[in-house]
C-alpha positions in Angstrom: 78.6 83.5 52.7 82.3 83.7 51.7 83.7 87.0 50.5 83.9 85.6 46.9 80.3 84.5 47.0 79.3 87.9 48.4 81.2 89.7 45.6 79.7 87.6 42.9 76.2 88.3 44.4 77.0 92.0 44.2 77.9 91.7 40.5 74.7 89.8 39.9 72.7 92.5 41.6 74.5 95.2 39.6 73.8 93.5 36.3 70.1 92.8 37.2 69.7 96.6 37.8 71.7 97.4 34.7 69.5 95.1 32.6 66.4 96.7 34.2 67.8 100.2 33.2 67.7 101.2 36.8 70.4 103.8 37.4 69.5 104.3 41.0 69.5 100.6 41.6 72.9 100.3 40.0 74.2 103.1 42.3 73.0 101.1 45.3 75.4 98.3 44.3 78.4 100.6 44.1 80.7 102.2 46.7 81.7 105.8 46.5 84.0 107.2 45.5 83.6 104.8 42.6 86.5 104.4 40.2 86.4 103.6 36.5 89.6 103.0 34.6 88.6 103.1 30.9 91.7 102.5 28.8 94.1 105.0 30.2 91.4 107.4 31.5 90.6 107.5 35.2 87.1 108.6 36.2 86.1 109.0 39.8 82.4 109.3 40.7 82.4 110.9 44.1 78.6 110.3 44.7 75.7 108.5 43.1 73.8 109.9 40.2 76.6 110.1 37.7 75.1 107.9 35.0 74.0 110.2 32.1 70.2 110.5 31.9 70.2 109.3 28.3 72.7 106.5 28.8 70.3 103.6 28.4 68.6 105.2 25.3 72.0 105.5 23.7 72.9 101.9 24.6 69.6 100.6 23.2 70.2 102.5 20.0 73.2 100.1 19.4 70.7 97.2 19.5 71.5 96.4 23.2 68.7 94.6 25.1 70.7 93.0 28.0 74.1 92.1 29.3 75.0 88.4 30.0 77.8 87.0 32.2 79.9 84.2 30.7 82.3 84.1 33.6 83.2 85.7 36.9 86.5 84.4 38.0 87.9 85.3 41.4 91.6 86.2 40.9 92.3 87.6 44.4 90.2 87.5 47.6 90.5 88.7 51.1 88.1 89.2 53.9 87.1 92.7 52.7 88.1 92.9 49.0 87.7 90.6 46.0 89.2 91.1 42.5 87.2 89.4 39.7 87.8 88.9 36.0 84.4 89.5 34.5 83.6 88.1 31.1 80.3 89.4 29.7 78.5 90.2 26.5 76.2 93.0 25.4 73.3 91.2 23.6 70.5 92.0 21.3 66.9 90.9 22.1 67.3 87.8 19.9 70.3 86.7 22.0 73.0 87.5 19.4 76.0 89.3 20.7 76.9 92.9 19.9 80.2 92.7 21.8 82.1 90.7 24.4 84.3 92.1 27.1 86.7 91.0 29.8 87.2 93.5 32.6 88.6 93.5 36.1 86.2 94.6 38.9 87.1 95.1 42.5 84.3 94.6 45.1 84.8 95.7 48.7 83.1 95.3 52.0 82.5 98.8 53.5 80.2 99.7 56.4 78.8 96.1 56.4 77.9 96.1 52.7 79.5 94.7 49.6 79.7 97.0 46.7 81.7 97.5 43.5 84.5 100.0 44.1 86.5 99.8 40.9 85.8 98.7 37.3 88.6 98.5 34.7 87.6 98.4 31.1 
């Protein structure tokens, strides 16, 4: 499997766990420290277990039922690091979109495992 294919498979695994509301499963697809750049705010998760206990309940209160990819474009790839432009929507149960986003995610190969290292929102 190419690095790009492995990185996309990692994103697919992350989103499957996200849609299943499985925080521990999501953590298993990340590398730590894990970096989130939200606007100008830098957040670093040093270890798993950083997702707020009520995160999915708060998200569901917005009408969210699942997230759907519309594109995962590789913009830079090496043997151990892949940068992707990720286009996804947050959707209601009826399939209508609540919001649509484009973000940059960086997936790295560490200790023989691909995981998301950085997400920029």
